[in-house]
N, CA, C and O of each residue as an XYZ file, in Angstrom:
428
protein
N       0.841     -1.183      0.000
C       0.000      0.000      0.000
C       0.884      1.243      0.000
O       1.986      1.261      0.548
N       0.358      2.260     -0.629
C       1.114      3.510     -0.687
C       0.771      4.385      0.511
O      -0.160      4.106      1.267
N       1.549      5.448      0.657
C       1.381      6.317      1.826
C       0.000      6.961      1.876
O      -0.610      7.030      2.943
N      -0.499      7.431      0.734
C      -1.801      8.099      0.758
C      -2.917      7.130      1.123
O      -3.906      7.533      1.734
N      -2.774      5.854      0.758
C      -3.800      4.878      1.093
C      -3.822      4.600      2.594
O      -4.892      4.497      3.194
N      -2.651      4.481      3.195
C      -2.583      4.237      4.635
C      -3.122      5.437      5.406
O      -3.894      5.273      6.351
N      -2.715      6.656      5.004
C      -3.211      7.855      5.685
C      -4.720      8.006      5.524
O      -5.404      8.421      6.459
N      -5.243      7.671      4.344
C      -6.681      7.756      4.124
C      -7.461      6.777      4.981
O      -8.506      7.122      5.532
N      -6.954      5.557      5.095
C      -7.637      4.561      5.939
C      -7.603      4.950      7.410
O      -8.609      4.833      8.111
N      -6.448      5.414      7.880
C      -6.341      5.823      9.284
C      -7.235      7.027      9.557
O      -7.918      7.072     10.580
N      -7.236      8.004      8.650
C      -8.101      9.170      8.822
C      -9.566      8.813      8.821
O     -10.337      9.376      9.598
N      -9.970      7.888      7.965
C     -11.375      7.474      7.914
C     -11.781      6.717      9.171
O     -12.877      6.919      9.694
N     -10.911      5.856      9.650
C     -11.233      5.122     10.883
C     -11.291      6.047     12.086
O     -12.134      5.864     12.964
N     -10.411      7.037     12.143
C     -10.480      8.015     13.228
C     -11.758      8.835     13.147
O     -12.302      9.254     14.169
N     -12.230      9.060     11.944
C     -13.476      9.795     11.764
C     -14.657      9.041     12.365
O     -15.514      9.642     13.012
N     -14.705      7.739     12.154
C     -15.789      6.937     12.739
C     -15.654      6.871     14.257
O     -16.658      6.897     14.969
N     -14.444      6.786     14.750
C     -14.245      6.815     16.205
C     -14.715      8.152     16.761
O     -15.330      8.207     17.826
N     -14.424      9.229     16.036
C     -14.844     10.561     16.475
C     -16.345     10.744     16.501
O     -16.856     11.482     17.344
N     -17.067     10.097     15.605
C     -18.530     10.220     15.602
C     -19.162      9.247     16.592
O     -20.225      9.537     17.142
N     -18.528      8.097     16.831
C     -19.097      7.112     17.752
C     -18.835      7.477     19.207
O     -19.584      7.052     20.087
N     -17.807      8.242     19.478
C     -17.449      8.609     20.852
C     -18.577      9.331     21.591
O     -18.898      8.947     22.716
N     -19.199     10.376     20.993
C     -20.298     11.037     21.736
C     -21.478     10.118     21.991
O     -22.099     10.200     23.051
N     -21.804      9.243     21.048
C     -22.927      8.331     21.253
C     -22.641      7.341     22.373
O     -23.536      7.002     23.146
N     -21.410      6.879     22.464
C     -21.080      5.859     23.449
C     -20.978      6.419     24.861
O     -21.333      5.736     25.822
N     -20.495      7.660     25.000
C     -20.204      8.162     26.341
C     -21.144      9.268     26.821
O     -21.463      9.313     28.009
N     -21.599     10.167     25.931
C     -22.377     11.307     26.396
C     -23.872     11.086     26.298
O     -24.608     11.517     27.186
N     -24.350     10.427     25.244
C     -25.782     10.251     25.062
C     -26.427      9.423     26.171
O     -27.478      9.827     26.669
N     -25.859      8.286     26.588
C     -26.517      7.538     27.669
C     -26.524      8.291     28.996
O     -27.442      8.116     29.797
N     -25.525      9.115     29.236
C     -25.427      9.808     30.513
C     -26.360     11.006     30.593
O     -27.005     11.213     31.622
N     -26.447     11.806     29.521
C     -27.178     13.064     29.589
C     -28.543     13.021     28.910
O     -29.288     13.998     28.988
N     -28.886     11.947     28.264
C     -30.193     11.851     27.631
C     -30.215     12.509     26.264
O     -29.202     13.029     25.797
N     -31.372     12.482     25.630
C     -31.466     12.932     24.259
C     -31.241     14.435     24.119
O     -30.582     14.862     23.171
N     -31.753     15.226     25.009
C     -31.620     16.673     24.866
C     -30.594     17.260     25.830
O     -30.494     18.481     25.950
N     -29.854     16.438     26.498
C     -28.892     16.920     27.473
C     -27.653     17.508     26.835
O     -27.700     18.637     26.345
N     -26.597     16.817     26.822
C     -25.288     17.304     26.398
C     -25.256     17.506     24.886
O     -24.813     16.620     24.155
N     -25.719     18.658     24.411
C     -25.675     18.966     22.995
C     -26.897     18.535     22.219
O     -27.140     19.055     21.130
N     -27.668     17.615     22.734
C     -28.872     17.164     22.045
C     -28.561     16.256     20.879
O     -27.443     16.257     20.363
N     -29.545     15.481     20.461
C     -29.363     14.541     19.361
C     -29.308     15.241     18.013
O     -28.762     14.686     17.059
N     -29.859     16.447     17.907
C     -29.868     17.113     16.625
C     -28.447     17.404     16.152
O     -28.140     17.256     14.969
N     -27.582     17.816     17.074
C     -26.192     18.088     16.714
C     -25.489     16.823     16.257
O     -24.775     16.845     15.254
N     -25.676     15.726     16.966
C     -25.027     14.483     16.592
C     -25.620     13.922     15.304
O     -24.904     13.294     14.523
N     -26.896     14.134     15.069
C     -27.508     13.701     13.822
C     -26.954     14.464     12.632
O     -26.743     13.886     11.566
N     -26.713     15.772     12.807
C     -26.109     16.574     11.743
C     -24.697     16.120     11.458
O     -24.286     16.048     10.300
N     -23.945     15.812     12.510
C     -22.590     15.319     12.314
C     -22.603     14.008     11.552
O     -21.800     13.821     10.637
N     -23.489     13.106     11.905
C     -23.578     11.831     11.222
C     -24.010     11.971      9.778
O     -23.620     11.172      8.926
N     -24.826     12.998      9.495
C     -25.302     13.235      8.140
C     -24.150     13.557      7.194
O     -24.212     13.194      6.019
N     -23.108     14.222      7.666
C     -21.970     14.556      6.819
C     -20.769     13.644      7.041
O     -19.989     13.411      6.117
N     -20.614     13.131      8.242
C     -19.412     12.372      8.566
C     -19.477     10.955      8.011
O     -18.449     10.422      7.594
N     -20.633     10.336      7.992
C     -20.745      8.986      7.440
C     -20.408      8.973      5.942
O     -19.660      8.094      5.514
N     -20.929      9.914      5.116
C     -20.465      9.941      3.722
C     -18.975     10.255      3.601
O     -18.315      9.755      2.690
N     -18.438     11.069      4.496
C     -16.997     11.344      4.472
C     -16.205     10.078      4.760
O     -15.162      9.847      4.149
N     -16.689      9.259      5.683
C     -16.032      7.989      5.980
C     -16.037      7.082      4.757
O     -15.019      6.478      4.418
N     -17.195      6.990      4.094
C     -17.312      6.128      2.911
C     -16.408      6.636      1.788
O     -15.723      5.844      1.140
N     -16.401      7.950      1.554
C     -15.531      8.506      0.513
C     -14.058      8.304      0.849
O     -13.250      8.059     -0.047
N     -13.699      8.403      2.124
C     -12.317      8.178      2.525
C     -11.880      6.739      2.304
O     -10.760      6.493      1.855
N     -12.749      5.792      2.614
C     -12.418      4.381      2.399
C     -12.309      4.077      0.903
O     -11.368      3.413      0.468
N     -13.275      4.564      0.118
C     -13.223      4.313     -1.325
C     -11.998      4.979     -1.941
O     -11.320      4.380     -2.775
N     -11.710      6.215     -1.535
C     -10.544      6.909     -2.057
C      -9.240      6.239     -1.676
O      -8.253      6.348     -2.404
N      -9.218      5.558     -0.562
C      -8.002      4.862     -0.140
C      -7.812      3.543     -0.865
O      -6.682      3.074     -1.004
N      -8.882      2.944     -1.323
C      -8.779      1.611     -1.898
C      -8.673      1.575     -3.419
O      -8.262      0.555     -3.971
N      -9.031      2.657     -4.117
C      -8.940      2.625     -5.579
C      -7.521      2.957     -6.017
O      -6.760      3.580     -5.277
N      -7.177      2.535     -7.219
C      -5.793      2.677     -7.670
C      -5.561      3.927     -8.514
O      -4.414      4.350     -8.658
N      -6.606      4.533     -9.077
C      -6.435      5.757     -9.860
C      -6.160      6.919     -8.906
O      -7.026      7.299     -8.119
N      -4.967      7.474     -8.979
C      -4.546      8.455     -7.983
C      -5.256      9.798     -8.114
O      -5.424     10.501     -7.117
N      -5.668     10.162     -9.303
C      -6.377     11.429     -9.467
C      -7.756     11.366     -8.819
O      -8.145     12.275     -8.086
N      -8.483     10.307     -9.088
C      -9.811     10.147     -8.487
C      -9.683      9.929     -6.980
O     -10.495     10.436     -6.207
N      -8.676      9.183     -6.569
C      -8.455      8.966     -5.135
C      -8.173     10.283     -4.432
O      -8.676     10.524     -3.335
N      -7.374     11.131     -5.054
C      -7.087     12.439     -4.461
C      -8.326     13.293     -4.329
O      -8.523     13.950     -3.307
N      -9.170     13.291     -5.360
C     -10.408     14.068     -5.283
C     -11.326     13.545     -4.182
O     -11.901     14.326     -3.423
N     -11.460     12.221     -4.098
C     -12.337     11.647     -3.070
C     -11.808     11.914     -1.668
O     -12.588     12.192     -0.757
N     -10.505     11.833     -1.484
C      -9.932     12.066     -0.153
C     -10.045     13.527      0.263
O     -10.310     13.814      1.430
N      -9.848     14.454     -0.670
C     -10.014     15.875     -0.334
C     -11.481     16.176     -0.051
O     -11.785     16.940      0.865
N     -12.390     15.593     -0.817
C     -13.818     15.777     -0.552
C     -14.208     15.189      0.805
O     -15.014     15.772      1.529
N     -13.641     14.047      1.143
C     -13.893     13.459      2.464
C     -13.361     14.357      3.564
O     -13.983     14.472      4.621
N     -12.220     14.996      3.337
C     -11.671     15.915      4.339
C     -12.590     17.112      4.537
O     -12.807     17.546      5.669
N     -13.126     17.645      3.456
C     -14.025     18.794      3.563
C     -15.323     18.403      4.264
O     -15.836     19.163      5.085
N     -15.859     17.224      3.946
C     -17.099     16.787      4.588
C     -16.899     16.417      6.056
O     -17.867     16.365      6.815
N     -15.663     16.160      6.464
C     -15.415     15.781      7.854
C     -15.232     16.983      8.768
O     -14.963     16.808      9.956
N     -15.369     18.181      8.256
C     -15.173     19.378      9.075
C     -16.142     19.446     10.263
O     -15.715     19.887     11.331
N     -17.427     19.039     10.155
C     -18.295     19.111     11.339
C     -17.860     18.218     12.497
O     -18.311     18.433     13.622
N     -17.020     17.245     12.271
C     -16.565     16.358     13.349
C     -15.370     16.989     14.056
O     -14.278     16.423     14.082
N     -15.593     18.151     14.622
C     -14.487     18.825     15.283
C     -14.233     18.193     16.642
O     -14.928     17.259     17.042
N     -13.281     18.684     17.315
C     -12.744     18.024     18.483
C     -11.382     17.505     18.087
O     -10.992     17.615     16.924
N     -10.664     16.951     19.015
C      -9.297     16.516     18.738
C      -9.247     15.435     17.667
O      -8.421     15.502     16.756
N     -10.121     14.445     17.767
C     -10.108     13.345     16.798
C     -10.561     13.835     15.429
O     -10.025     13.392     14.413
N     -11.525     14.729     15.379
C     -11.996     15.265     14.107
C     -10.941     16.088     13.391
O     -10.819     16.011     12.168
N     -10.184     16.868     14.130
C      -9.125     17.672     13.521
C      -8.016     16.781     12.984
O      -7.497     17.019     11.893
N      -7.651     15.755     13.745
C      -6.611     14.826     13.290
C      -7.066     14.106     12.024
O      -6.279     13.966     11.088
N      -8.318     13.646     11.974
C      -8.792     12.944     10.781
C      -8.883     13.895      9.594
O      -8.592     13.489      8.469
N      -9.280     15.150      9.809
C      -9.311     16.138      8.730
C      -7.919     16.335      8.143
O      -7.750     16.340      6.924
N      -6.933     16.494      9.002
C      -5.557     16.705      8.541
C      -5.041     15.477      7.795
O      -4.423     15.611      6.739
N      -5.291     14.281      8.335
C      -4.821     13.063      7.676
C      -5.473     12.865      6.311
O      -4.795     12.497      5.352
N      -6.777     13.104      6.212
C      -7.457     12.950      4.927
C      -6.978     13.987      3.914
O      -6.829     13.680      2.732
N      -6.739     15.210      4.376
C      -6.259     16.244      3.474
C      -4.851     15.937      2.977
O      -4.568     16.095      1.789
N      -3.975     15.505      3.864
C      -2.617     15.136      3.465
C      -2.651     13.937      2.517
O      -1.889     13.892      1.551
N      -3.522     12.972      2.783
C      -3.638     11.811      1.899
C      -4.097     12.229      0.506
O      -3.582     11.725     -0.492
N      -5.058     13.142      0.431
C      -5.515     13.625     -0.869
C      -4.427     14.367     -1.621
O      -4.277     14.190     -2.830
N      -3.667     15.194     -0.922
C      -2.571     15.928     -1.561
C      -1.489     14.967     -2.024
O      -0.949     15.126     -3.119
N      -1.164     13.972     -1.206
C      -0.176     12.976     -1.617
C      -0.638     12.178     -2.826
O       0.168     11.845     -3.694
N      -1.927     11.869     -2.892
C      -2.438     11.127     -4.040
C      -2.332     11.969     -5.305
O      -1.997     11.450     -6.370
N      -2.613     13.266     -5.195
C      -2.481     14.139     -6.358
C      -1.032     14.280     -6.817
O      -0.751     14.241     -8.015
N      -0.131     14.440     -5.882
C       1.263     14.717     -6.243
C       2.055     13.474     -6.595
O       3.108     13.587     -7.222
N       1.589     12.287     -6.216
C       2.351     11.084     -6.507
C       1.864     10.376     -7.770
O       2.199      9.215     -8.001
N       1.075     11.072     -8.585
C       0.580     10.491     -9.829
C       1.686     10.389    -10.863
O       2.827     10.781    -10.616
N       1.331      9.856    -12.024
C       2.308      9.693    -13.105
C       2.726     11.063    -13.617
O       1.893     11.949    -13.805
N       4.012     11.223    -13.836
C       4.542     12.458    -14.392
C       4.707     12.267    -15.905
O       5.473     11.410    -16.346
N       3.986     13.070    -16.694
C       4.096     12.934    -18.145
C       4.695     14.159    -18.770
O       4.860     14.212    -19.989
């Protein structure tokens, strides 16, 4: 596997950890409308789940131009997943997309 593929997979997995963390720890403790409410987490899931899928697909395909576009798009869609894990996954996905663009065939 190439560097952009590894960074894309790690960034995508961190993105899912970042979205699952509030559901696992805050929602059962504070209830539906307590700590931030479900509407905020639902909005995050609305954009972060497609970002996860785009990150995985972009990491697994071999065409580097399309992979770069998908990884950069996944990075942009992952912006609502802020917090420490969300910022790390945004940076990793963005770097993976840039690496995929720059490591293409030179003609």
